[in-house]
All heavy atoms as a GROMACS GRO file, in nm:
protein
  582
    1VAL      N    1  -0.480   0.494  -0.620
    1VAL     CA    2  -0.491   0.510  -0.476
    1VAL      C    3  -0.409   0.631  -0.433
    1VAL      O    4  -0.297   0.650  -0.479
    1VAL     CB    5  -0.438   0.384  -0.404
    1VAL    CG1    6  -0.424   0.406  -0.255
    1VAL    CG2    7  -0.528   0.265  -0.430
    2ALA      N    8  -0.463   0.706  -0.344
    2ALA     CA    9  -0.390   0.810  -0.272
    2ALA      C   10  -0.391   0.767  -0.127
    2ALA      O   11  -0.495   0.728  -0.074
    2ALA     CB   12  -0.457   0.946  -0.289
    3CYS      N   13  -0.275   0.768  -0.062
    3CYS     CA   14  -0.272   0.726   0.078
    3CYS      C   15  -0.180   0.818   0.158
    3CYS      O   16  -0.087   0.878   0.103
    3CYS     CB   17  -0.232   0.580   0.092
    3CYS     SG   18  -0.057   0.544   0.069
    4ALA      N   19  -0.207   0.826   0.284
    4ALA     CA   20  -0.125   0.906   0.375
    4ALA      C   21   0.015   0.847   0.382
    4ALA      O   22   0.033   0.725   0.371
    4ALA     CB   23  -0.189   0.909   0.513
    5ASP      N   24   0.112   0.934   0.402
    5ASP     CA   25   0.250   0.887   0.412
    5ASP      C   26   0.288   0.858   0.558
    5ASP      O   27   0.398   0.883   0.601
    5ASP     CB   28   0.345   0.991   0.350
    5ASP     CG   29   0.343   1.125   0.421
    5ASP    OD1   30   0.267   1.142   0.519
    5ASP    OD2   31   0.417   1.215   0.377
    6ARG      N   32   0.194   0.802   0.631
    6ARG     CA   33   0.214   0.771   0.773
    6ARG      C   34   0.175   0.626   0.802
    6ARG      O   35   0.112   0.560   0.721
    6ARG     CB   36   0.128   0.860   0.861
    6ARG     CG   37   0.145   1.008   0.845
    6ARG     CD   38   0.273   1.059   0.914
    6ARG     NE   39   0.276   1.202   0.933
    6ARG     CZ   40   0.286   1.292   0.838
    6ARG    NH1   41   0.290   1.255   0.712
    6ARG    NH2   42   0.293   1.420   0.865
    7ALA      N   43   0.210   0.585   0.922
    7ALA     CA   44   0.175   0.452   0.974
    7ALA      C   45   0.222   0.344   0.878
    7ALA      O   46   0.330   0.355   0.820
    7ALA     CB   47   0.026   0.444   1.005
    8SER      N   48   0.143   0.241   0.859
    8SER     CA   49   0.184   0.129   0.773
    8SER      C   50   0.142   0.147   0.628
    8SER      O   51   0.175   0.065   0.544
    8SER     CB   52   0.123   0.000   0.828
    8SER     OG   53  -0.019   0.009   0.822
    9LEU      N   54   0.070   0.255   0.596
    9LEU     CA   55   0.020   0.273   0.460
    9LEU      C   56   0.129   0.275   0.354
    9LEU      O   57   0.115   0.207   0.251
    9LEU     CB   58  -0.069   0.396   0.452
    9LEU     CG   59  -0.197   0.388   0.534
    9LEU    CD1   60  -0.272   0.521   0.529
    9LEU    CD2   61  -0.286   0.275   0.485
   10PRO      N   62   0.239   0.346   0.371
   10PRO     CA   63   0.343   0.342   0.268
   10PRO      C   64   0.401   0.202   0.249
   10PRO      O   65   0.431   0.162   0.138
   10PRO     CB   66   0.449   0.439   0.321
   10PRO     CG   67   0.374   0.533   0.408
   10PRO     CD   68   0.268   0.448   0.473
   11GLU      N   69   0.416   0.129   0.358
   11GLU     CA   70   0.468  -0.008   0.349
   11GLU      C   71   0.373  -0.097   0.272
   11GLU      O   72   0.414  -0.178   0.189
   11GLU     CB   73   0.491  -0.064   0.489
   11GLU     CG   74   0.542  -0.206   0.491
   11GLU     CD   75   0.558  -0.261   0.631
   11GLU    OE1   76   0.542  -0.186   0.730
   11GLU    OE2   77   0.585  -0.382   0.642
   12ILE      N   78   0.245  -0.083   0.297
   12ILE     CA   79   0.145  -0.166   0.228
   12ILE      C   80   0.137  -0.128   0.081
   12ILE      O   81   0.135  -0.215  -0.006
   12ILE     CB   82   0.008  -0.152   0.296
   12ILE    CG1   83   0.014  -0.215   0.435
   12ILE    CG2   84  -0.101  -0.218   0.212
   12ILE    CD1   85  -0.104  -0.181   0.523
   13ALA      N   86   0.136  -0.001   0.052
   13ALA     CA   87   0.123   0.044  -0.087
   13ALA      C   88   0.250   0.021  -0.168
   13ALA      O   89   0.244   0.010  -0.290
   13ALA     CB   90   0.085   0.192  -0.091
   14GLY      N   91   0.363   0.014  -0.102
   14GLY     CA   92   0.487  -0.002  -0.175
   14GLY      C   93   0.530   0.128  -0.240
   14GLY      O   94   0.472   0.235  -0.217
   15GLU      N   95   0.631   0.120  -0.325
   15GLU     CA   96   0.689   0.240  -0.385
   15GLU      C   97   0.604   0.302  -0.495
   15GLU      O   98   0.609   0.422  -0.517
   15GLU     CB   99   0.827   0.207  -0.441
   15GLU     CG  100   0.931   0.180  -0.335
   15GLU     CD  101   0.960   0.301  -0.249
   15GLU    OE1  102   0.974   0.412  -0.303
   15GLU    OE2  103   0.969   0.285  -0.126
   16HIS      N  104   0.528   0.219  -0.568
   16HIS     CA  105   0.465   0.270  -0.690
   16HIS      C  106   0.315   0.248  -0.700
   16HIS      O  107   0.256   0.275  -0.803
   16HIS     CB  108   0.532   0.206  -0.812
   16HIS     CG  109   0.680   0.222  -0.811
   16HIS    ND1  110   0.742   0.343  -0.834
   16HIS    CD2  111   0.779   0.134  -0.787
   16HIS    CE1  112   0.873   0.328  -0.825
   16HIS    NE2  113   0.898   0.202  -0.797
   17ALA      N  114   0.251   0.198  -0.595
   17ALA     CA  115   0.110   0.164  -0.604
   17ALA      C  116   0.017   0.270  -0.545
   17ALA      O  117  -0.104   0.251  -0.545
   17ALA     CB  118   0.084   0.029  -0.536
   18ALA      N  119   0.072   0.380  -0.499
   18ALA     CA  120  -0.013   0.486  -0.442
   18ALA      C  121   0.059   0.619  -0.450
   18ALA      O  122   0.182   0.625  -0.443
   18ALA     CB  123  -0.046   0.455  -0.297
   19LEU      N  124  -0.018   0.722  -0.464
   19LEU     CA  125   0.034   0.858  -0.455
   19LEU      C  126   0.019   0.899  -0.309
   19LEU      O  127  -0.091   0.896  -0.254
   19LEU     CB  128  -0.047   0.949  -0.546
   19LEU     CG  129   0.005   1.090  -0.566
   19LEU    CD1  130   0.145   1.086  -0.628
   19LEU    CD2  131  -0.088   1.168  -0.656
   20ARG      N  132   0.128   0.932  -0.247
   20ARG     CA  133   0.127   0.962  -0.103
   20ARG      C  134   0.105   1.111  -0.077
   20ARG      O  135   0.145   1.195  -0.157
   20ARG     CB  136   0.258   0.919  -0.041
   20ARG     CG  137   0.279   0.770  -0.055
   20ARG     CD  138   0.410   0.731   0.003
   20ARG     NE  139   0.438   0.592  -0.030
   20ARG     CZ  140   0.552   0.532  -0.002
   20ARG    NH1  141   0.647   0.598   0.058
   20ARG    NH2  142   0.570   0.407  -0.036
   21PHE      N  143   0.043   1.139   0.036
   21PHE     CA  144   0.021   1.277   0.076
   21PHE      C  145   0.038   1.289   0.227
   21PHE      O  146   0.029   1.191   0.300
   21PHE     CB  147  -0.119   1.326   0.034
   21PHE     CG  148  -0.230   1.249   0.099
   21PHE    CD1  149  -0.281   1.287   0.222
   21PHE    CD2  150  -0.286   1.139   0.035
   21PHE    CE1  151  -0.383   1.216   0.282
   21PHE    CE2  152  -0.388   1.068   0.094
   21PHE     CZ  153  -0.438   1.106   0.218
   22ASP      N  154   0.063   1.409   0.271
   22ASP     CA  155   0.076   1.440   0.414
   22ASP      C  156  -0.065   1.455   0.471
   22ASP      O  157  -0.138   1.545   0.432
   22ASP     CB  158   0.154   1.570   0.430
   22ASP     CG  159   0.171   1.612   0.575
   22ASP    OD1  160   0.105   1.555   0.665
   22ASP    OD2  161   0.251   1.705   0.598
   23PRO      N  162  -0.107   1.367   0.562
   23PRO     CA  163  -0.243   1.373   0.614
   23PRO      C  164  -0.270   1.497   0.700
   23PRO      O  165  -0.386   1.528   0.728
   23PRO     CB  166  -0.256   1.245   0.696
   23PRO     CG  167  -0.117   1.213   0.738
   23PRO     CD  168  -0.030   1.258   0.623
   24ASP      N  169  -0.166   1.566   0.738
   24ASP     CA  170  -0.184   1.688   0.817
   24ASP      C  171  -0.194   1.813   0.729
   24ASP      O  172  -0.204   1.924   0.781
   24ASP     CB  173  -0.068   1.705   0.916
   24ASP     CG  174  -0.064   1.592   1.017
   24ASP    OD1  175  -0.173   1.548   1.061
   24ASP    OD2  176   0.046   1.547   1.051
   25ASP      N  177  -0.188   1.793   0.599
   25ASP     CA  178  -0.188   1.904   0.505
   25ASP      C  179  -0.304   1.890   0.406
   25ASP      O  180  -0.296   1.812   0.312
   25ASP     CB  181  -0.054   1.906   0.431
   25ASP     CG  182  -0.038   2.023   0.337
   25ASP    OD1  183  -0.139   2.085   0.297
   25ASP    OD2  184   0.078   2.052   0.300
   26ASP      N  185  -0.411   1.965   0.430
   26ASP     CA  186  -0.529   1.956   0.344
   26ASP      C  187  -0.496   1.984   0.198
   26ASP      O  188  -0.551   1.922   0.107
   26ASP     CB  189  -0.638   2.052   0.390
   26ASP     CG  190  -0.698   2.015   0.525
   26ASP    OD1  191  -0.679   1.899   0.567
   26ASP    OD2  192  -0.761   2.101   0.587
   27ARG      N  193  -0.407   2.077   0.174
   27ARG     CA  194  -0.370   2.112   0.036
   27ARG      C  195  -0.296   1.997  -0.033
   27ARG      O  196  -0.316   1.973  -0.152
   27ARG     CB  197  -0.286   2.238   0.033
   27ARG     CG  198  -0.368   2.360   0.067
   27ARG     CD  199  -0.285   2.484   0.062
   27ARG     NE  200  -0.367   2.597   0.104
   27ARG     CZ  201  -0.330   2.721   0.098
   27ARG    NH1  202  -0.212   2.751   0.049
   27ARG    NH2  203  -0.409   2.817   0.140
   28ASP      N  204  -0.212   1.928   0.042
   28ASP     CA  205  -0.140   1.814  -0.014
   28ASP      C  206  -0.237   1.702  -0.051
   28ASP      O  207  -0.226   1.640  -0.157
   28ASP     CB  208  -0.034   1.764   0.085
   28ASP     CG  209   0.072   1.677   0.022
   28ASP    OD1  210   0.106   1.701  -0.096
   28ASP    OD2  211   0.120   1.585   0.090
   29PHE      N  212  -0.333   1.677   0.037
   29PHE     CA  213  -0.437   1.577   0.012
   29PHE      C  214  -0.517   1.614  -0.114
   29PHE      O  215  -0.536   1.531  -0.203
   29PHE     CB  216  -0.529   1.565   0.133
   29PHE     CG  217  -0.650   1.480   0.111
   29PHE    CD1  218  -0.638   1.344   0.086
   29PHE    CD2  219  -0.777   1.534   0.116
   29PHE    CE1  220  -0.750   1.264   0.066
   29PHE    CE2  221  -0.890   1.457   0.096
   29PHE     CZ  222  -0.875   1.321   0.071
   30THR      N  223  -0.559   1.738  -0.121
   30THR     CA  224  -0.637   1.786  -0.235
   30THR      C  225  -0.556   1.775  -0.364
   30THR      O  226  -0.607   1.731  -0.467
   30THR     CB  227  -0.684   1.930  -0.212
   30THR    OG1  228  -0.761   1.935  -0.092
   30THR    CG2  229  -0.767   1.981  -0.327
   31ALA      N  230  -0.430   1.815  -0.357
   31ALA     CA  231  -0.344   1.809  -0.475
   31ALA      C  232  -0.328   1.666  -0.525
   31ALA      O  233  -0.327   1.641  -0.646
   31ALA     CB  234  -0.208   1.870  -0.444
   32ALA      N  235  -0.315   1.571  -0.433
   32ALA     CA  236  -0.302   1.430  -0.473
   32ALA      C  237  -0.428   1.382  -0.545
   32ALA      O  238  -0.420   1.317  -0.650
   32ALA     CB  239  -0.275   1.343  -0.350
   33LEU      N  240  -0.543   1.415  -0.491
   33LEU     CA  241  -0.668   1.374  -0.556
   33LEU      C  242  -0.686   1.439  -0.692
   33LEU      O  243  -0.726   1.372  -0.789
   33LEU     CB  244  -0.787   1.407  -0.466
   33LEU     CG  245  -0.796   1.332  -0.334
   33LEU    CD1  246  -0.920   1.374  -0.258
   33LEU    CD2  247  -0.794   1.182  -0.356
   34ILE      N  248  -0.653   1.566  -0.702
   34ILE     CA  249  -0.665   1.636  -0.831
   34ILE      C  250  -0.567   1.576  -0.932
   34ILE      O  251  -0.603   1.554  -1.048
   34ILE     CB  252  -0.644   1.787  -0.812
   34ILE    CG1  253  -0.764   1.847  -0.737
   34ILE    CG2  254  -0.624   1.857  -0.946
   34ILE    CD1  255  -0.743   1.990  -0.693
   35ARG      N  256  -0.446   1.550  -0.888
   35ARG     CA  257  -0.347   1.492  -0.979
   35ARG      C  258  -0.393   1.357  -1.033
   35ARG      O  259  -0.383   1.331  -1.153
   35ARG     CB  260  -0.213   1.479  -0.909
   35ARG     CG  261  -0.105   1.429  -0.999
   35ARG     CD  262   0.032   1.436  -0.936
   35ARG     NE  263   0.128   1.374  -1.026
   35ARG     CZ  264   0.238   1.315  -0.985
   35ARG    NH1  265   0.270   1.312  -0.858
   35ARG    NH2  266   0.318   1.259  -1.072
   36ILE      N  267  -0.444   1.272  -0.946
   36ILE     CA  268  -0.493   1.142  -0.991
   36ILE      C  269  -0.611   1.160  -1.086
   36ILE      O  270  -0.621   1.090  -1.187
   36ILE     CB  271  -0.531   1.053  -0.870
   36ILE    CG1  272  -0.404   1.009  -0.796
   36ILE    CG2  273  -0.612   0.931  -0.914
   36ILE    CD1  274  -0.430   0.938  -0.667
   37HIS      N  275  -0.698   1.251  -1.056
   37HIS     CA  276  -0.816   1.275  -1.140
   37HIS      C  277  -0.776   1.325  -1.279
   37HIS      O  278  -0.832   1.280  -1.380
   37HIS     CB  279  -0.909   1.376  -1.073
   37HIS     CG  280  -1.026   1.414  -1.156
   37HIS    ND1  281  -1.131   1.328  -1.179
   37HIS    CD2  282  -1.053   1.528  -1.223
   37HIS    CE1  283  -1.219   1.389  -1.257
   37HIS    NE2  284  -1.174   1.511  -1.285
   38ARG      N  285  -0.679   1.412  -1.286
   38ARG     CA  286  -0.643   1.477  -1.414
   38ARG      C  287  -0.540   1.400  -1.496
   38ARG      O  288  -0.531   1.420  -1.617
   38ARG     CB  289  -0.588   1.617  -1.387
   38ARG     CG  290  -0.694   1.711  -1.337
   38ARG     CD  291  -0.637   1.848  -1.318
   38ARG     NE  292  -0.742   1.942  -1.277
   38ARG     CZ  293  -0.719   2.062  -1.230
   38ARG    NH1  294  -0.596   2.108  -1.219
   38ARG    NH2  295  -0.819   2.140  -1.193
   39ASP      N  296  -0.462   1.314  -1.432
   39ASP     CA  297  -0.349   1.249  -1.500
   39ASP      C  298  -0.383   1.103  -1.530
   39ASP      O  299  -0.356   1.014  -1.450
   39ASP     CB  300  -0.225   1.261  -1.412
   39ASP     CG  301  -0.097   1.216  -1.479
   39ASP    OD1  302  -0.102   1.137  -1.575
   39ASP    OD2  303   0.010   1.261  -1.433
   40ALA      N  304  -0.439   1.078  -1.648
   40ALA     CA  305  -0.481   0.942  -1.685
   40ALA      C  306  -0.364   0.843  -1.687
   40ALA      O  307  -0.380   0.730  -1.638
   40ALA     CB  308  -0.553   0.944  -1.819
   41PRO      N  309  -0.247   0.877  -1.742
   41PRO     CA  310  -0.136   0.781  -1.738
   41PRO      C  311  -0.093   0.747  -1.594
   41PRO      O  312  -0.063   0.631  -1.565
   41PRO     CB  313  -0.024   0.852  -1.814
   41PRO     CG  314  -0.094   0.946  -1.906
   41PRO     CD  315  -0.214   0.993  -1.827
   42LEU      N  316  -0.091   0.847  -1.507
   42LEU     CA  317  -0.059   0.820  -1.367
   42LEU      C  318  -0.163   0.728  -1.305
   42LEU      O  319  -0.129   0.632  -1.237
   42LEU     CB  320  -0.053   0.951  -1.286
   42LEU     CG  321  -0.036   0.935  -1.136
   42LEU    CD1  322   0.097   0.869  -1.102
   42LEU    CD2  323  -0.050   1.070  -1.066
   43ARG      N  324  -0.290   0.757  -1.331
   43ARG     CA  325  -0.399   0.675  -1.278
   43ARG      C  326  -0.383   0.530  -1.323
   43ARG      O  327  -0.396   0.436  -1.244
   43ARG     CB  328  -0.533   0.731  -1.328
   43ARG     CG  329  -0.638   0.738  -1.226
   43ARG     CD  330  -0.767   0.803  -1.269
   43ARG     NE  331  -0.800   0.808  -1.409
   43ARG     CZ  332  -0.797   0.917  -1.485
   43ARG    NH1  333  -0.759   1.032  -1.434
   43ARG    NH2  334  -0.832   0.913  -1.611
   44ALA      N  335  -0.352   0.510  -1.452
   44ALA     CA  336  -0.334   0.375  -1.505
   44ALA      C  337  -0.214   0.306  -1.441
   44ALA      O  338  -0.222   0.187  -1.407
   44ALA     CB  339  -0.319   0.381  -1.656
   45ALA      N  340  -0.104   0.378  -1.425
   45ALA     CA  341   0.015   0.320  -1.363
   45ALA      C  342  -0.011   0.282  -1.218
   45ALA      O  343   0.030   0.173  -1.174
   45ALA     CB  344   0.132   0.418  -1.372
   46LEU      N  345  -0.079   0.370  -1.145
   46LEU     CA  346  -0.111   0.338  -1.005
   46LEU      C  347  -0.204   0.219  -0.995
   46LEU      O  348  -0.187   0.132  -0.909
   46LEU     CB  349  -0.175   0.460  -0.936
   46LEU     CG  350  -0.084   0.581  -0.911
   46LEU    CD1  351  -0.167   0.698  -0.861
   46LEU    CD2  352   0.028   0.548  -0.816
   47ALA      N  353  -0.302   0.212  -1.084
   47ALA     CA  354  -0.397   0.100  -1.082
   47ALA      C  355  -0.326  -0.032  -1.111
   47ALA      O  356  -0.348  -0.132  -1.042
   47ALA     CB  357  -0.508   0.124  -1.183
   48SER      N  358  -0.238  -0.031  -1.211
   48SER     CA  359  -0.165  -0.152  -1.246
   48SER      C  360  -0.073  -0.195  -1.132
   48SER      O  361  -0.071  -0.312  -1.091
   48SER     CB  362  -0.083  -0.128  -1.373
   48SER     OG  363  -0.007  -0.241  -1.405
   49ALA      N  364   0.004  -0.101  -1.078
   49ALA     CA  365   0.093  -0.132  -0.967
   49ALA      C  366   0.015  -0.176  -0.844
   49ALA      O  367   0.058  -0.265  -0.769
   49ALA     CB  368   0.180  -0.010  -0.933
   50GLY      N  369  -0.102  -0.117  -0.823
   50GLY     CA  370  -0.186  -0.155  -0.710
   50GLY      C  371  -0.235  -0.298  -0.720
   50GLY      O  372  -0.236  -0.371  -0.621
   51ARG      N  373  -0.275  -0.338  -0.841
   51ARG     CA  374  -0.319  -0.478  -0.859
   51ARG      C  375  -0.204  -0.575  -0.834
   51ARG      O  376  -0.221  -0.679  -0.769
   51ARG     CB  377  -0.378  -0.497  -0.997
   51ARG     CG  378  -0.519  -0.440  -1.011
   51ARG     CD  379  -0.584  -0.479  -1.143
   51ARG     NE  380  -0.520  -0.414  -1.257
   51ARG     CZ  381  -0.548  -0.292  -1.300
   51ARG    NH1  382  -0.640  -0.219  -1.239
   51ARG    NH2  383  -0.485  -0.242  -1.405
   52GLU      N  384  -0.086  -0.540  -0.885
   52GLU     CA  385   0.031  -0.625  -0.862
   52GLU      C  386   0.064  -0.633  -0.713
   52GLU      O  387   0.096  -0.740  -0.662
   52GLU     CB  388   0.151  -0.572  -0.939
   52GLU     CG  389   0.141  -0.590  -1.089
   52GLU     CD  390   0.258  -0.527  -1.163
   52GLU    OE1  391   0.364  -0.504  -1.100
   52GLU    OE2  392   0.244  -0.502  -1.283
   53ARG      N  393   0.059  -0.519  -0.648
   53ARG     CA  394   0.090  -0.515  -0.504
   53ARG      C  395  -0.013  -0.595  -0.424
   53ARG      O  396   0.023  -0.671  -0.333
   53ARG     CB  397   0.092  -0.369  -0.458
   53ARG     CG  398   0.138  -0.348  -0.318
   53ARG     CD  399   0.286  -0.366  -0.307
   53ARG     NE  400   0.324  -0.343  -0.167
   53ARG     CZ  401   0.434  -0.385  -0.114
   53ARG    NH1  402   0.522  -0.450  -0.187
   53ARG    NH2  403   0.461  -0.363   0.012
   54ALA      N  404  -0.140  -0.578  -0.456
   54ALA     CA  405  -0.247  -0.649  -0.384
   54ALA      C  406  -0.234  -0.800  -0.399
   54ALA      O  407  -0.267  -0.875  -0.306
   54ALA     CB  408  -0.383  -0.601  -0.432
   55ALA      N  409  -0.186  -0.845  -0.514
   55ALA     CA  410  -0.171  -0.989  -0.537
   55ALA      C  411  -0.071  -1.052  -0.441
   55ALA      O  412  -0.075  -1.174  -0.418
   55ALA     CB  413  -0.129  -1.015  -0.681
   56ARG      N  414   0.017  -0.971  -0.384
   56ARG     CA  415   0.115  -1.022  -0.289
   56ARG      C  416   0.055  -1.050  -0.151
   56ARG      O  417   0.115  -1.118  -0.069
   56ARG     CB  418   0.229  -0.923  -0.275
   56ARG     CG  419   0.298  -0.894  -0.407
   56ARG     CD  420   0.402  -0.788  -0.393
   56ARG     NE  421   0.523  -0.855  -0.343
   56ARG     CZ  422   0.627  -0.790  -0.294
   56ARG    NH1  423   0.625  -0.661  -0.285
   56ARG    NH2  424   0.732  -0.856  -0.253
   57PHE      N  425  -0.063  -0.995  -0.125
   57PHE     CA  426  -0.127  -1.009   0.006
   57PHE      C  427  -0.241  -1.110  -0.004
   57PHE      O  428  -0.356  -1.073  -0.018
   57PHE     CB  429  -0.179  -0.873   0.055
   57PHE     CG  430  -0.069  -0.774   0.080
   57PHE    CD1  431  -0.031  -0.684  -0.019
   57PHE    CD2  432  -0.003  -0.772   0.201
   57PHE    CE1  433   0.071  -0.592   0.003
   57PHE    CE2  434   0.100  -0.680   0.224
   57PHE     CZ  435   0.137  -0.592   0.124
   58THR      N  436  -0.206  -1.237   0.004
   58THR     CA  437  -0.308  -1.342  -0.005
   58THR      C  438  -0.334  -1.401   0.133
   58THR      O  439  -0.249  -1.391   0.224
   58THR     CB  440  -0.261  -1.455  -0.099
   58THR    OG1  441  -0.148  -1.520  -0.039
   58THR    CG2  442  -0.225  -1.403  -0.237
   59ALA      N  443  -0.448  -1.464   0.147
   59ALA     CA  444  -0.482  -1.528   0.274
   59ALA      C  445  -0.382  -1.640   0.305
   59ALA      O  446  -0.338  -1.655   0.420
   59ALA     CB  447  -0.624  -1.583   0.269
   60ALA      N  448  -0.343  -1.715   0.204
   60ALA     CA  449  -0.249  -1.826   0.226
   60ALA      C  450  -0.113  -1.773   0.272
   60ALA      O  451  -0.051  -1.830   0.363
   60ALA     CB  452  -0.233  -1.906   0.098
   61ARG      N  453  -0.067  -1.666   0.212
   61ARG     CA  454   0.062  -1.611   0.250
   61ARG      C  455   0.056  -1.554   0.392
   61ARG      O  456   0.150  -1.572   0.471
   61ARG     CB  457   0.102  -1.503   0.151
   61ARG     CG  458   0.241  -1.454   0.170
   61ARG     CD  459   0.284  -1.366   0.056
   61ARG     NE  460   0.419  -1.319   0.083
   61ARG     CZ  461   0.482  -1.233   0.010
   61ARG    NH1  462   0.424  -1.184  -0.097
   61ARG    NH2  463   0.603  -1.195   0.041
   62THR      N  464  -0.052  -1.489   0.426
   62THR     CA  465  -0.069  -1.436   0.561
   62THR      C  466  -0.073  -1.548   0.663
   62THR      O  467  -0.008  -1.541   0.768
   62THR     CB  468  -0.196  -1.350   0.569
   62THR    OG1  469  -0.185  -1.243   0.476
   62THR    CG2  470  -0.218  -1.295   0.709
   63ALA      N  471  -0.149  -1.653   0.634
   63ALA     CA  472  -0.158  -1.768   0.726
   63ALA      C  473  -0.022  -1.833   0.745
   63ALA      O  474   0.016  -1.869   0.858
   63ALA     CB  475  -0.259  -1.868   0.673
   64SER      N  476   0.053  -1.846   0.637
   64SER     CA  477   0.186  -1.905   0.646
   64SER      C  478   0.279  -1.820   0.732
   64SER      O  479   0.356  -1.872   0.814
   64SER     CB  480   0.244  -1.921   0.506
   64SER     OG  481   0.375  -1.972   0.512
   65ALA      N  482   0.273  -1.689   0.715
   65ALA     CA  483   0.357  -1.600   0.795
   65ALA      C  484   0.320  -1.608   0.943
   65ALA      O  485   0.408  -1.610   1.030
   65ALA     CB  486   0.344  -1.456   0.744
   66TRP      N  487   0.190  -1.611   0.971
   66TRP     CA  488   0.146  -1.622   1.111
   66TRP      C  489   0.188  -1.756   1.171
   66TRP      O  490   0.232  -1.762   1.286
   66TRP     CB  491  -0.005  -1.605   1.122
   66TRP     CG  492  -0.046  -1.462   1.131
   66TRP    CD1  493  -0.107  -1.388   1.035
   66TRP    CD2  494  -0.026  -1.374   1.242
   66TRP    NE1  495  -0.126  -1.259   1.078
   66TRP    CE2  496  -0.078  -1.248   1.206
   66TRP    CE3  497   0.030  -1.389   1.369
   66TRP    CZ2  498  -0.075  -1.138   1.291
   66TRP    CZ3  499   0.033  -1.279   1.454
   66TRP    CH2  500  -0.019  -1.157   1.415
   67ALA      N  501   0.177  -1.864   1.096
   67ALA     CA  502   0.217  -1.996   1.146
   67ALA      C  503   0.367  -1.999   1.175
   67ALA      O  504   0.411  -2.053   1.277
   67ALA     CB  505   0.180  -2.104   1.044
   68SER      N  506   0.445  -1.937   1.086
   68SER     CA  507   0.589  -1.931   1.107
   68SER      C  508   0.624  -1.851   1.232
   68SER      O  509   0.708  -1.893   1.312
   68SER     CB  510   0.655  -1.869   0.984
   68SER     OG  511   0.793  -1.855   1.004
   69LEU      N  512   0.558  -1.737   1.250
   69LEU     CA  513   0.580  -1.656   1.369
   69LEU      C  514   0.542  -1.733   1.495
   69LEU      O  515   0.614  -1.732   1.595
   69LEU     CB  516   0.501  -1.526   1.360
   69LEU     CG  517   0.507  -1.435   1.483
   69LEU    CD1  518   0.651  -1.391   1.510
   69LEU    CD2  519   0.416  -1.316   1.465
   70HIS      N  520   0.428  -1.802   1.490
   70HIS     CA  521   0.381  -1.882   1.603
   70HIS      C  522   0.486  -1.986   1.640
   70HIS      O  523   0.520  -2.004   1.758
   70HIS     CB  524   0.248  -1.948   1.566
   70HIS     CG  525   0.187  -2.027   1.675
   70HIS    ND1  526   0.201  -2.164   1.682
   70HIS    CD2  527   0.113  -1.991   1.782
   70HIS    CE1  528   0.139  -2.208   1.789
   70HIS    NE2  529   0.084  -2.104   1.851
   71ASP      N  530   0.538  -2.054   1.540
   71ASP     CA  531   0.641  -2.157   1.564
   71ASP      C  532   0.767  -2.096   1.625
   71ASP      O  533   0.828  -2.152   1.716
   71ASP     CB  534   0.675  -2.232   1.436
   71ASP     CG  535   0.565  -2.327   1.393
   71ASP    OD1  536   0.475  -2.359   1.474
   71ASP    OD2  537   0.568  -2.370   1.275
   72GLN      N  538   0.806  -1.980   1.575
   72GLN     CA  539   0.924  -1.913   1.630
   72GLN      C  540   0.903  -1.874   1.776
   72GLN      O  541   0.993  -1.895   1.859
   72GLN     CB  542   0.957  -1.788   1.549
   72GLN     CG  543   1.014  -1.815   1.413
   72GLN     CD  544   1.035  -1.686   1.334
   72GLN    OE1  545   1.017  -1.576   1.386
   72GLN    NE2  546   1.072  -1.702   1.208
   73LEU      N  547   0.787  -1.823   1.807
   73LEU     CA  548   0.759  -1.782   1.945
   73LEU      C  549   0.755  -1.901   2.040
   73LEU      O  550   0.788  -1.888   2.159
   73LEU     CB  551   0.628  -1.704   1.951
   73LEU     CG  552   0.630  -1.568   1.883
   73LEU    CD1  553   0.488  -1.508   1.881
   73LEU    CD2  554   0.727  -1.474   1.951
   74LEU      N  555   0.715  -2.016   1.989
   74LEU     CA  556   0.711  -2.136   2.073
   74LEU      C  557   0.841  -2.214   2.068
   74LEU      O  558   0.851  -2.322   2.127
   74LEU     CB  559   0.595  -2.225   2.028
   74LEU     CG  560   0.456  -2.168   2.054
   74LEU    CD1  561   0.349  -2.263   2.000
   74LEU    CD2  562   0.434  -2.144   2.203
   75GLY      N  563   0.941  -2.162   1.997
   75GLY     CA  564   1.071  -2.226   1.990
   75GLY      C  565   1.074  -2.348   1.902
   75GLY      O  566   1.160  -2.435   1.918
   76ARG      N  567   0.983  -2.359   1.807
   76ARG     CA  568   0.977  -2.473   1.717
   76ARG      C  569   1.052  -2.450   1.587
   76ARG      O  570   1.062  -2.540   1.505
   76ARG     CB  571   0.834  -2.507   1.682
   76ARG     CG  572   0.751  -2.550   1.799
   76ARG     CD  573   0.616  -2.591   1.750
   76ARG     NE  574   0.518  -2.581   1.855
   76ARG     CZ  575   0.388  -2.577   1.836
   76ARG    NH1  576   0.340  -2.583   1.713
   76ARG    NH2  577   0.304  -2.569   1.936
   77ALA      N  578   1.100  -2.331   1.565
   77ALA     CA  579   1.164  -2.301   1.436
   77ALA      C  580   1.311  -2.334   1.438
   77ALA      O  581   1.376  -2.338   1.536
   77ALA     CB  582   1.144  -2.154   1.401
   0.00000   0.00000   0.00000
């Protein structure tokens, strides 16, 4: 994965699951894509880290977090 280093994307990708680029810099974007394309070990590492990172974002975990927030907002926590 290559992702912009803005908004929530770095937080979602974590430290090692994506190669980040400046979305305002076409050359940086291009360089990230070329690097991923040419560097098989990097590609494999990003893919592995990405699968591990994605496993942390489950529907059950999201529902639990939302329920907890809901309870806190209603003063039930």
